[in-house]
C-alpha positions as CSV (number, residue, x, y, z in Angstrom):
1,X,6.0,35.2,26.5
2,X,9.3,35.9,24.8
3,X,12.5,34.0,25.9
4,X,14.8,36.5,27.6
5,X,18.5,36.6,26.9
6,X,20.2,36.2,30.3
7,X,23.4,38.1,30.5
8,X,26.0,36.1,32.5
9,X,29.3,37.7,33.5
10,X,31.8,35.7,35.7
11,X,33.1,37.6,38.7
12,X,36.5,39.3,38.3
13,X,39.2,36.7,38.3
14,X,36.9,33.8,37.3
15,X,36.3,32.1,33.9
16,X,32.9,30.7,34.9
17,X,30.1,31.3,37.4
18,X,28.8,29.2,40.2
19,X,25.9,30.3,42.3
20,X,23.9,28.7,45.1
21,X,20.2,29.4,45.7
22,X,18.3,28.3,48.8
23,X,15.8,31.1,49.1
24,X,12.4,29.9,48.0
25,X,11.2,33.2,46.6
26,X,14.3,33.5,44.3
27,X,14.4,29.8,43.4
28,X,10.7,29.6,42.4
29,X,10.5,32.6,40.2
30,X,9.2,31.6,36.7
31,X,11.7,32.7,34.1
32,X,11.7,31.6,30.4
33,X,15.2,32.5,29.2
34,X,18.2,31.4,27.3
35,X,21.9,32.1,27.3
36,X,25.0,31.1,25.2
37,X,26.7,29.5,28.2
38,X,26.6,25.7,29.0
39,X,24.9,25.1,32.3
40,X,25.0,22.5,35.1
41,X,22.0,22.6,37.4
42,X,21.8,20.6,40.6
43,X,18.6,20.5,42.7
44,X,19.2,18.7,46.0
45,X,15.7,17.2,46.5
46,X,12.0,17.5,45.9
47,X,9.8,17.3,42.8
48,X,9.8,19.8,39.9
49,X,9.4,20.4,36.2
50,X,11.8,20.4,33.4
51,X,10.7,22.6,30.5
52,X,13.6,22.9,28.1
53,X,12.8,23.9,24.5
54,X,10.1,21.5,23.3
55,X,10.9,19.0,26.1
56,X,8.6,18.7,29.2
57,X,9.0,16.2,32.0
58,X,9.1,16.0,35.8
59,X,11.8,14.9,38.3
60,X,10.9,13.3,41.5
61,X,13.9,13.4,43.9
62,X,16.0,16.3,42.9
63,X,17.9,16.5,39.7
64,X,21.2,17.0,38.0
65,X,21.0,18.5,34.5
66,X,23.6,19.6,31.9
67,X,22.4,22.0,29.2
68,X,24.1,23.2,26.0
69,X,24.0,26.8,24.9
70,X,20.8,28.6,23.7
71,X,18.3,26.1,24.9
72,X,15.4,28.2,26.1
73,X,14.2,26.9,29.5
74,X,12.3,27.8,32.6
75,X,13.9,27.7,36.1
76,X,13.8,24.1,37.3
77,X,12.4,24.9,40.8
78,X,9.5,27.2,39.8
79,X,6.9,24.8,41.3
80,X,9.2,23.3,43.9
81,X,8.3,24.4,47.4
82,X,10.1,21.9,49.6
83,X,13.2,23.1,51.3
84,X,16.1,22.5,48.9
85,X,19.4,23.8,47.6
86,X,20.0,24.7,43.9
87,X,23.5,25.2,42.5
88,X,24.0,26.6,39.0
89,X,27.3,26.5,37.1
90,X,27.6,28.4,33.8
91,X,30.5,28.5,31.4
92,X,31.1,29.5,27.8
93,X,32.5,26.8,25.4
94,X,35.8,28.6,25.2
95,X,36.0,29.4,28.9
96,X,39.5,27.8,28.9
97,X,40.5,29.0,25.5
98,X,39.5,28.4,21.9
99,X,41.4,25.1,21.4
100,X,41.2,23.7,24.9
101,X,38.4,21.2,24.1
102,X,40.3,19.9,21.1
103,X,43.2,18.6,23.3
104,X,43.3,14.8,23.4
105,X,42.9,14.7,27.2
106,X,39.6,16.6,26.8
107,X,38.0,14.1,24.4
108,X,35.4,12.8,26.8
109,X,34.4,16.3,28.0
110,X,34.2,17.5,24.4
111,X,31.7,14.7,23.6
112,X,29.8,15.6,26.8
113,X,29.5,19.2,25.6
114,X,28.2,18.0,22.2
115,X,25.5,15.7,23.9
116,X,24.4,18.6,26.2
117,X,23.0,20.5,23.2
118,X,19.9,18.2,23.6
119,X,19.9,18.4,27.4
120,X,21.1,15.6,29.8
121,X,19.6,14.5,33.1
122,X,21.8,12.4,35.4
123,X,20.6,9.9,38.0
124,X,21.9,7.3,40.4
125,X,24.8,7.8,42.9
126,X,26.5,10.2,40.5
127,X,23.8,12.8,41.1
128,X,24.4,12.9,44.8
129,X,28.2,12.8,44.4
130,X,28.3,15.7,42.0
131,X,25.9,17.7,44.2
132,X,28.1,17.2,47.2
133,X,31.2,18.2,45.2
134,X,29.5,21.3,43.9
135,X,28.6,22.3,47.4
136,X,32.2,22.0,48.5
137,X,33.4,23.7,45.3
138,X,31.7,26.9,46.4
139,X,34.3,27.2,49.2
140,X,37.4,26.6,47.0
141,X,39.7,29.3,45.8
142,X,40.0,30.1,42.0
143,X,42.5,27.6,40.9
144,X,41.2,24.7,43.0
145,X,37.7,25.6,41.9
146,X,38.7,25.3,38.3
147,X,40.4,21.9,38.8
148,X,37.3,20.6,40.6
149,X,35.0,21.8,37.8
150,X,37.2,19.9,35.3
151,X,37.1,16.8,37.5
152,X,33.2,17.0,37.8
153,X,32.9,17.4,34.0
154,X,35.0,14.3,33.5
155,X,32.9,12.4,36.0
156,X,29.7,13.4,34.1
157,X,31.3,12.6,30.8
158,X,32.0,9.0,31.8
159,X,28.6,8.5,33.6
160,X,26.5,5.5,32.6
161,X,23.2,6.6,34.4
162,X,21.9,9.5,32.4
163,X,18.9,10.3,30.1
164,X,19.1,12.3,26.9
165,X,16.2,14.8,27.0
166,X,16.2,15.3,23.2
167,X,15.3,19.0,23.7
168,X,15.2,21.1,20.6
169,X,16.6,24.6,20.8
170,X,14.5,25.6,17.7
171,X,13.6,29.0,19.1
172,X,17.2,30.2,18.7
173,X,17.7,28.5,15.3
174,X,14.9,30.5,13.6
175,X,14.2,34.2,13.1
176,X,12.7,36.4,15.8
177,X,9.2,36.2,14.2
178,X,9.2,32.4,14.4
179,X,10.4,32.6,18.0
180,X,7.5,34.9,19.0
181,X,5.0,32.6,17.2
182,X,6.1,29.4,18.9
183,X,6.4,31.0,22.4
184,X,2.8,32.4,21.9
185,X,1.6,28.9,21.2
186,X,3.5,27.5,24.1
187,X,1.9,30.0,26.4
188,X,-1.5,29.2,25.1
189,X,-1.0,25.5,25.8
190,X,0.4,26.1,29.3
191,X,-2.5,28.3,30.2
192,X,-5.2,26.1,28.8
193,X,-4.0,22.4,28.8
194,X,-6.5,21.5,31.6
195,X,-9.4,22.6,29.4
196,X,-10.0,22.5,25.6
197,X,-6.9,23.3,23.6
198,X,-8.2,24.5,20.2
199,X,-6.1,24.1,17.1
200,X,-7.9,27.0,15.5
201,X,-6.9,29.2,18.4
202,X,-3.3,28.0,18.3
203,X,-3.1,28.8,14.6
204,X,-4.6,32.2,15.3
205,X,-2.0,32.9,17.9
206,X,0.7,32.2,15.3
207,X,-1.2,34.4,12.7
208,X,-1.5,31.4,10.3
209,X,-4.2,29.2,8.7
210,X,-4.7,25.8,10.4
211,X,-3.0,23.8,7.5
212,X,-0.1,26.2,7.4
213,X,0.3,26.1,11.2
214,X,0.3,22.3,11.3
215,X,3.1,22.1,8.7
216,X,5.0,24.9,10.4
217,X,4.8,23.4,13.9
218,X,5.8,20.0,12.8
219,X,8.8,21.4,10.9
220,X,10.1,23.4,13.9
221,X,9.3,20.9,16.8
222,X,9.5,17.6,15.0
223,X,6.0,16.6,16.3
224,X,2.4,17.5,15.6
225,X,0.6,20.0,17.7
226,X,-1.7,17.4,19.2
227,X,1.4,15.3,20.1
228,X,2.8,18.3,21.9
229,X,-0.4,18.9,23.8
230,X,-0.7,15.3,24.8
231,X,2.9,15.1,26.0
232,X,2.4,18.3,28.0
233,X,-0.7,16.8,29.7
234,X,1.0,13.5,30.4
235,X,4.0,15.2,31.9
236,X,1.6,17.1,34.2
237,X,-0.2,13.8,35.1
238,X,3.2,12.2,36.0
239,X,3.5,14.7,38.8
240,X,-0.1,14.4,40.0
241,X,0.4,10.6,40.2
242,X,2.7,11.2,43.2
243,X,-0.3,12.3,45.2
244,X,-2.0,9.2,46.5
245,X,-5.1,11.1,47.5
246,X,-6.0,11.5,43.8
247,X,-7.6,8.6,41.9
248,X,-6.4,7.8,38.4
249,X,-9.6,9.2,37.0
250,X,-9.0,12.5,38.9
251,X,-5.5,12.7,37.6
252,X,-6.8,12.2,34.1
253,X,-9.4,15.0,34.5
254,X,-6.9,17.4,36.2
255,X,-4.5,16.8,33.3
256,X,-7.0,17.8,30.6
257,X,-8.3,14.4,29.6
258,X,-12.1,13.9,29.7
259,X,-11.9,10.2,28.7
260,X,-10.1,7.8,31.1
261,X,-9.5,5.2,28.4
262,X,-7.9,7.8,26.1
263,X,-5.8,9.0,29.0
264,X,-4.6,5.4,29.7
265,X,-3.7,4.9,26.1
266,X,-1.8,8.2,25.7
267,X,0.0,7.6,29.0
268,X,1.3,4.2,28.0
269,X,2.2,5.3,24.5
270,X,4.3,8.2,25.9
271,X,5.8,6.7,29.0
272,X,5.7,3.0,28.2
273,X,3.8,2.3,31.5
274,X,0.2,2.4,32.6
275,X,-0.7,5.2,35.1
276,X,-1.1,2.6,37.8
277,X,2.3,1.0,37.1
278,X,3.9,4.4,37.0
279,X,2.4,5.3,40.4
280,X,3.8,2.0,41.8
281,X,7.2,3.0,40.6
282,X,7.0,6.3,42.3
283,X,6.1,4.6,45.6
284,X,9.3,2.5,45.3
285,X,11.4,5.6,44.8
286,X,9.9,7.2,47.9
287,X,10.3,4.1,50.0
């Protein structure tokens, strides 16, 4: 599955785009893509998946994300079927001119743009405040809309409740053949993580020997193939743990782990919590 270059053109008289989606069919369409624009994505509520470059995680109660350019990603509501609103803002780095970010008053926003190249997820009251302001921003005229965007960016730049996603945009930093190889391997893992994921098959998908593939994958993604598979499975299990009807053992099995002890060790190693403690934390969020 090749990442598709998404062509984004602001409407006449605008230097950036802002769009609202609240139709489930459109919001939930799977789409692995990239674009040179920076992107703010606000999801009002519900649980969903973040798959950005080599980063995989789930959000539980909506999300507010800021992405730098050329980070391949899926749509963030592809598995979200609750009623929700999604707002997407996209802008080029020079949307206000080549030197605008170098102005002293823009220092905080310039640093925000730099951090966004790894992906940022915001939480706390800021998420709701920015979401409400983006909704109102849709109704503003051109000049007021631009001022509001700058104000929102400054708010995000000075936020204290955020998480760096540490996503790697490797697919756009290597040649087209490397991009096709990695995306083929990703597709294989996504289609088979609940069963046996075979290193030989992954290497074959990349048209490489196993030793060469292991070195290649580690160089591009900064993790071993087995680490990537385990992280993908644990991310999936994090979502399943929100379903109280599933036992921990059932979550383990549904996430591709056949050994409960191994699942517990991997879960704590990756998240810092046991599956049981993670589930307790989800109940607190819901309540």
